[in-house]
C-alpha positions as CSV (number, residue, x, y, z in Angstrom):
1,X,2.8,0.2,-28.3
2,X,1.8,3.2,-25.3
3,X,4.7,5.4,-24.3
4,X,4.6,4.6,-20.7
5,X,7.7,6.8,-20.0
6,X,6.0,9.8,-20.9
7,X,2.7,8.8,-19.2
8,X,4.6,8.2,-16.3
9,X,6.3,11.7,-16.6
10,X,3.0,13.2,-16.7
11,X,1.5,11.3,-13.6
12,X,4.3,12.5,-11.6
13,X,3.9,16.3,-13.0
14,X,0.0,15.7,-11.9
15,X,0.9,14.1,-8.3
16,X,3.2,17.3,-7.7
17,X,0.3,19.7,-8.7
18,X,-1.8,17.9,-6.2
19,X,0.4,18.5,-3.5
20,X,2.7,15.5,-3.3
21,X,6.4,17.2,-2.6
22,X,8.0,14.1,-1.3
23,X,10.9,13.3,-4.0
24,X,11.7,9.9,-2.5
25,X,7.9,8.9,-3.1
26,X,8.0,10.1,-6.4
27,X,11.0,8.5,-7.4
28,X,10.0,5.1,-5.9
29,X,7.0,5.1,-8.0
30,X,8.6,6.1,-11.2
31,X,10.7,3.3,-10.4
32,X,7.7,0.7,-10.4
33,X,6.2,-0.2,-13.8
34,X,2.4,0.3,-13.2
35,X,1.5,-1.4,-16.1
36,X,2.8,-4.3,-15.1
37,X,0.6,-4.4,-12.2
38,X,-3.0,-3.6,-14.3
39,X,-5.1,-6.2,-16.4
40,X,-3.7,-6.4,-20.0
41,X,-6.9,-4.6,-21.1
42,X,-6.5,-1.6,-18.8
43,X,-2.8,-1.1,-19.6
44,X,-3.4,2.0,-21.6
45,X,-4.8,3.4,-18.3
46,X,-2.1,2.7,-15.9
47,X,-0.8,6.3,-15.8
48,X,-4.2,7.6,-15.0
49,X,-4.5,9.0,-11.6
50,X,-7.4,6.6,-10.8
51,X,-7.7,3.4,-9.4
52,X,-8.5,0.4,-11.5
53,X,-9.9,-3.1,-11.3
54,X,-8.3,-6.2,-11.0
55,X,-9.5,-9.8,-10.8
56,X,-11.5,-11.3,-7.9
57,X,-13.2,-7.9,-7.1
58,X,-10.4,-5.9,-5.9
59,X,-8.5,-2.8,-7.2
60,X,-4.9,-1.3,-7.4
61,X,-5.4,2.0,-6.0
62,X,-5.5,5.9,-7.3
63,X,-1.7,6.9,-7.5
64,X,-2.2,10.1,-5.6
65,X,-4.0,7.8,-2.7
66,X,-0.9,5.3,-2.7
67,X,1.1,8.7,-2.7
68,X,-0.3,10.1,0.2
69,X,-0.7,7.0,2.2
70,X,3.3,6.2,1.3
71,X,4.3,9.6,2.4
72,X,2.3,9.6,5.6
73,X,4.7,6.7,6.8
74,X,7.6,8.7,7.0
75,X,9.9,6.4,5.8
76,X,13.8,6.7,6.5
77,X,14.9,3.5,4.6
78,X,15.5,1.4,7.9
79,X,12.0,0.4,8.5
80,X,10.7,-3.2,8.4
81,X,6.9,-2.6,7.1
82,X,3.9,-4.8,7.6
83,X,1.6,-4.3,4.4
84,X,-2.2,-5.9,4.8
85,X,-3.8,-6.6,1.8
86,X,-1.1,-7.4,-1.2
87,X,-3.6,-7.0,-4.0
88,X,-1.6,-6.4,-7.2
89,X,1.8,-5.9,-5.3
90,X,2.1,-2.4,-6.4
91,X,2.1,-0.9,-3.1
92,X,4.5,-3.2,-2.0
93,X,6.8,-2.7,-4.7
94,X,6.9,0.7,-4.3
95,X,7.5,0.4,-0.3
96,X,10.7,-2.1,-1.1
97,X,12.4,0.7,-2.5
98,X,11.8,3.1,0.4
99,X,12.3,0.5,3.9
100,X,14.5,-2.1,4.6
101,X,12.0,-4.8,4.4
102,X,8.1,-5.6,3.4
103,X,6.3,-8.1,4.9
104,X,2.8,-8.4,3.0
105,X,0.0,-10.5,3.7
106,X,-2.8,-11.6,1.4
107,X,-5.9,-13.4,1.8
108,X,-6.7,-14.3,-1.9
109,X,-4.5,-17.1,-2.7
110,X,-4.6,-16.3,-7.0
111,X,-4.1,-12.7,-6.3
112,X,-0.8,-13.2,-3.7
113,X,0.8,-15.8,-6.5
114,X,0.4,-13.5,-9.3
115,X,1.9,-10.6,-7.3
116,X,4.8,-12.5,-6.1
117,X,5.4,-13.7,-10.0
118,X,5.1,-9.8,-11.0
119,X,7.7,-8.6,-8.2
120,X,10.0,-11.9,-8.4
121,X,9.9,-10.6,-12.3
122,X,11.4,-7.0,-11.2
123,X,14.2,-8.4,-8.9
124,X,12.9,-7.2,-6.0
125,X,14.3,-9.1,-3.0
126,X,13.5,-7.1,0.3
127,X,9.9,-8.6,0.3
128,X,8.6,-11.6,2.0
129,X,4.7,-12.8,1.4
130,X,2.5,-14.7,3.4
131,X,-1.2,-16.3,2.7
132,X,-3.4,-15.6,5.4
133,X,-5.9,-13.1,7.4
134,X,-4.5,-9.8,7.4
135,X,-6.4,-9.1,10.4
136,X,-4.2,-11.3,12.5
137,X,-1.3,-9.1,11.2
138,X,2.2,-11.4,11.2
139,X,2.6,-12.1,14.9
140,X,6.1,-14.1,14.3
141,X,7.9,-11.3,12.9
142,X,6.3,-8.2,15.1
143,X,6.8,-5.4,16.1
144,X,6.9,-3.4,13.0
145,X,8.2,0.1,12.4
146,X,5.2,0.7,10.1
147,X,2.0,-0.9,9.1
148,X,0.0,-0.1,6.0
149,X,-3.7,-1.4,5.3
150,X,-4.7,-1.2,1.6
151,X,-8.3,-2.5,2.3
152,X,-10.8,-0.8,4.3
153,X,-12.2,-1.6,7.9
154,X,-14.9,-0.7,10.5
155,X,-12.5,-0.7,13.1
156,X,-8.9,-1.5,12.8
157,X,-8.0,-5.0,14.7
158,X,-6.6,-4.7,18.1
159,X,-3.8,-7.5,16.6
160,X,-2.8,-5.0,14.1
161,X,-2.7,-1.8,16.7
162,X,-0.2,-4.0,19.0
163,X,2.3,-5.4,16.5
164,X,3.3,-1.5,15.9
165,X,6.2,-0.5,17.5
166,X,5.9,2.6,20.4
167,X,6.9,5.3,17.9
168,X,5.6,3.4,14.5
169,X,3.1,4.7,12.2
170,X,0.2,2.9,11.1
171,X,-1.7,4.0,7.8
172,X,-5.4,2.6,7.4
173,X,-8.5,3.3,5.7
174,X,-11.3,3.3,8.5
175,X,-14.8,3.3,8.1
176,X,-18.0,1.9,7.1
177,X,-18.9,1.2,3.2
178,X,-18.4,4.6,1.4
179,X,-17.6,6.5,4.5
180,X,-14.1,6.0,4.9
181,X,-11.0,8.2,6.1
182,X,-7.4,7.8,5.7
183,X,-6.2,7.6,9.2
184,X,-2.8,8.0,10.5
185,X,-1.8,6.4,13.8
186,X,1.0,6.7,15.7
187,X,2.0,4.7,19.1
188,X,2.8,6.4,21.9
189,X,4.0,5.0,25.1
190,X,0.5,4.9,26.5
191,X,-2.1,5.5,23.6
192,X,-2.4,5.7,20.2
193,X,-2.8,8.9,18.5
194,X,-5.1,9.8,15.3
195,X,-5.0,12.1,12.5
196,X,-7.7,11.9,9.9
197,X,-6.1,13.0,6.2
198,X,-8.4,12.2,3.3
199,X,-11.5,10.8,2.5
200,X,-11.1,7.3,0.6
201,X,-13.0,4.2,-0.6
202,X,-11.3,1.0,-0.3
203,X,-12.6,-2.6,-1.1
204,X,-13.0,-4.2,2.7
205,X,-10.8,-6.8,4.3
206,X,-11.3,-10.4,3.5
207,X,-11.2,-11.9,7.2
208,X,-11.6,-15.6,8.0
């Protein structure tokens, strides 16, 4: 059996070496057992700094990218977060340790069921799940302090932009195919300020 604690510590050191200095983000990542969110056959690779495949042609993102995205949200512990693309549930689980509540939307029913089962098994309760088209957001519970997209889109849907509070932050992979950039968007009184921080490659958003 793998020594996951040792591998987790090694990953934390790797992330620090790559410039991840937000101790609250690193602490949240240490609390979530990544091995529980990857296919059994890939558990030995759970703490490598690499993305891994999960069912239905989706992926669990590279830990470095997850750390950068989470850090970019600038969480204080009081936020309500909308996540588009539950996937394995790993990113959502990390967010639950850093905010007040996570609302997560997944289009693929089998993934949503598995993610919810995993997260419930970890006794995490400050999260609400929804099956649906992520491009529509979650209007009934908007606006949100933060929004994070864990799937790529060529253009951020207007519905999501306008479900972000004024002063709120959105992090999303934007671009065509392999030419994607991680974008941090801050909503101001009159506009949306954008900052491009990292080239990435995410699976595309599944829309109706």
